C-alpha positions in Angstrom: -33.6 -26.6 19.1 -33.0 -23.0 20.5 -29.7 -24.2 22.0 -28.6 -25.6 18.6 -29.5 -22.3 16.8 -27.6 -20.3 19.4 -24.5 -22.5 18.9 -24.8 -22.1 15.1 -25.0 -18.3 15.4 -21.9 -18.3 17.7 -20.1 -20.6 15.2 -20.9 -18.3 12.2 -19.9 -15.2 14.2 -16.6 -16.7 15.2 -15.9 -18.0 11.7 -16.6 -14.5 10.2 -14.3 -12.9 12.7 -11.6 -15.5 12.0 -11.8 -14.7 8.3 -10.7 -11.1 8.8 -7.2 -9.8 9.1 -6.4 -8.1 12.4 -5.0 -4.8 11.2 -4.5 -3.5 14.7 -1.3 -5.6 14.9 0.1 -3.8 11.8 -1.0 -0.4 13.0 0.9 -1.0 16.3 4.1 -1.8 14.4 3.8 1.2 12.0 3.0 3.6 14.8 6.1 2.5 16.7 8.5 2.4 13.8 7.3 4.8 11.0 7.7 8.6 11.4 4.9 11.0 10.3 6.8 11.7 7.1 7.1 8.0 6.3 10.6 7.2 7.3 10.9 3.6 8.5 13.1 2.3 11.3 13.9 -1.0 9.7 16.7 -1.8 12.2 14.2 -1.6 15.1 11.6 -3.7 13.3 14.3 -6.3 12.6 15.3 -6.6 16.3 11.6 -7.3 17.2 10.5 -9.2 14.2 8.1 -11.4 16.2 5.4 -8.8 16.0 5.6 -8.5 12.2 5.7 -12.3 11.9 2.5 -12.5 14.0 0.8 -10.1 11.6 2.1 -11.8 8.4 1.1 -15.3 9.5 -2.5 -14.3 9.0 -2.1 -14.2 5.3 -1.3 -17.9 5.0 -4.6 -18.6 6.7 -7.0 -15.9 5.5 -7.7 -14.8 1.9 -10.4 -12.6 0.4 -13.8 -14.1 -0.1 -16.4 -13.4 -2.7 -18.6 -11.9 0.0 -16.0 -9.2 0.8 -16.6 -5.6 -0.2 -14.2 -3.8 -2.5 -12.9 -1.8 0.5 -12.1 -5.0 2.4 -10.3 -6.5 -0.6 -8.3 -3.3 -1.2 -7.3 -2.9 2.5 -6.2 -6.6 2.6 -3.9 -6.3 -0.4 -2.5 -2.8 0.2 -1.5 -3.8 3.8 -0.1 -7.1 2.4 2.0 -5.3 -0.1 3.4 -2.9 2.5 4.0 -5.4 5.2 5.7 -8.0 3.0 7.9 -5.2 1.5 9.0 -4.4 5.1 9.7 -8.1 5.6 11.7 -8.3 2.4 13.9 -5.4 3.5 14.5 -6.5 7.1 15.3 -10.0 6.0 18.1 -8.5 3.9 19.0 -5.5 6.1 21.2 -3.6 6.1 20.9 -2.5 2.5 21.0 0.9 0.8 18.2 0.2 -1.7 15.5 -2.4 -2.5 17.2 -2.5 -5.9 20.3 -4.0 -4.3 18.2 -7.2 -4.2 17.9 -9.5 -7.2 14.5 -9.0 -8.8 12.8 -8.0 -5.5 9.4 -7.5 -7.0 9.3 -10.9 -8.8 10.4 -12.9 -5.8 7.7 -15.4 -4.8 7.8 -15.3 -1.0 4.3 -14.2 0.0 2.1 -17.1 1.2 -1.4 -17.3 -0.1 -3.4 -20.4 0.5 -1.3 -23.2 -1.0 1.0 -21.1 -3.2 3.4 -18.2 -3.0 3.1 -14.9 -4.9 5.2 -11.9 -5.5 4.9 -8.1 -4.9 4.5 -7.6 -8.6 1.6 -10.1 -8.6 -0.2 -8.2 -5.9 0.3 -4.8 -7.6 -0.3 -5.7 -11.2 -2.6 -8.8 -11.2 -4.7 -7.8 -8.2 -4.6 -4.1 -7.1 -4.4 -2.5 -10.5 -7.4 -4.6 -11.7 -9.6 -3.0 -9.0 -9.9 0.3 -10.8 -8.6 2.4 -8.0 -5.7 4.5 -9.1 -5.1 5.9 -5.6 -3.5 2.6 -4.6 -0.3 3.9 -6.2 0.0 6.4 -3.3 -0.8 3.8 -0.7 1.6 0.9 -1.6 5.2 1.7 -0.9 8.3 0.1 -2.3 10.7 1.1 0.5 12.2 4.0 -1.5 12.7 7.7 -0.9 10.7 8.8 -4.0 7.8 6.5 -3.2 4.8 7.9 -1.4 5.3 8.0 2.3 4.3 4.9 4.2 1.3 5.6 6.3 2.0 5.0 10.0 -1.2 3.1 10.4 -2.9 0.2 8.6 -5.4 0.8 5.9 -8.8 -0.3 7.0 -12.1 -0.9 5.1 -13.9 1.5 7.3 -11.5 4.4 6.6 -10.2 3.4 3.2 -11.7 6.1 1.0 -10.5 8.8 3.4 -7.1 7.3 3.8 -6.6 6.9 0.0 -7.7 10.5 -0.6 -5.4 11.8 2.0 -2.4 9.7 0.8 -3.0 11.1 -2.8 -3.2 14.7 -1.6 -0.2 14.4 0.6 1.9 12.9 -2.2 0.9 15.6 -4.7 1.6 18.4 -2.2 5.0 17.1 -1.2 7.4 19.3 -3.2 10.2 16.7 -2.8 8.2 14.4 -4.9 6.1 16.7 -7.1 6.4 20.3 -8.1 3.1 21.6 -9.4 2.2 25.1 -10.8 -0.5 26.3 -13.0 1.4 26.0 -16.3 4.2 23.6 -15.5 4.3 20.4 -13.5 7.3 18.3 -12.6 5.9 15.1 -11.3 6.8 11.6 -10.0 7.6 8.9 -12.6 4.7 7.0 -10.9 2.5 9.1 -13.2 4.4 8.0 -16.2 4.8 4.3 -15.3 1.1 3.9 -14.6 -0.3 6.6 -16.9 -3.1 4.2 -18.1 -4.5 3.9 -14.5 -4.7 7.7 -14.1 -6.5 8.3 -17.4 -9.5 6.0 -17.1 -11.8 8.9 -16.2 -10.1 11.7 -18.0 -6.6 13.1 -18.6 -3.7 12.9 -16.2 -4.1 16.6 -15.4 -7.8 15.9 -14.7 -6.7 13.4 -12.1 -4.1 15.8 -10.6 -6.6 18.6 -10.4 -9.0 16.3 -8.4 -6.5 16.1 -5.6 -4.1 19.1 -5.9 -4.5 22.4 -4.2 -3.1 24.0 -7.3 -5.3 24.2 -10.4 -3.3 23.0 -13.4 -4.1 24.2 -16.9 -5.1 21.5 -19.4 -2.2 22.5 -21.7 0.4 22.6 -18.9 3.9 21.4 -19.6 4.7 18.0 -18.0 8.1 16.7 -16.9 9.0 13.7 -14.8 11.4 13.8 -11.9 14.3 11.4 -11.4 13.4 8.6 -9.0 15.4 8.2 -5.8 15.6 4.5 -5.0 17.5 5.0 -1.7 15.9 3.2 1.3 13.1 5.2 3.0 14.7 5.3 6.4 
């Protein structure tokens, strides 16, 4: 009986492990090919695509379970969005912009269980429903005006810290946002997804939570042009 219980414990342990994505594979890829400021060496990733394939293959076998925490679910989908975006680019590389592709965000190429989904599905139908506006500074659409791609995978254990830092880094980057007390010129991300940033107050309330500059509630708001050039 003891032997049977021991085998059962081992089986449960192995099964639990098998049902988690190995993010260390993605971290290894990102550390090798993404600079500290988020520039991606797509050419190098393309020449060694086997490593990325190894990571992505996990998504056809593992999907979030009801028992997963919110942090586990967020990390799973943020990393999926970023990794499959990289795959989309290198499968079509060299290109100058993701917008050179036909409807890139609607393309159903991401395997999940017995179906295929799009980047738009991940962003709008999954991530945005999880009530975490900071995801907009973690998912990266391979463009110069996007938030910088983190050169490590997002993990459940560090997720809150990583999301906070990504948001602060984005807001303090003067090539993407110009913030002063009475006037802000900010990324169109804040315009496109305004609803997400206003769930717990105003847009300026959100910005003040993560910006080093305190913005007045009546500050003038303008939106910067978006640069869709490839982030390489």
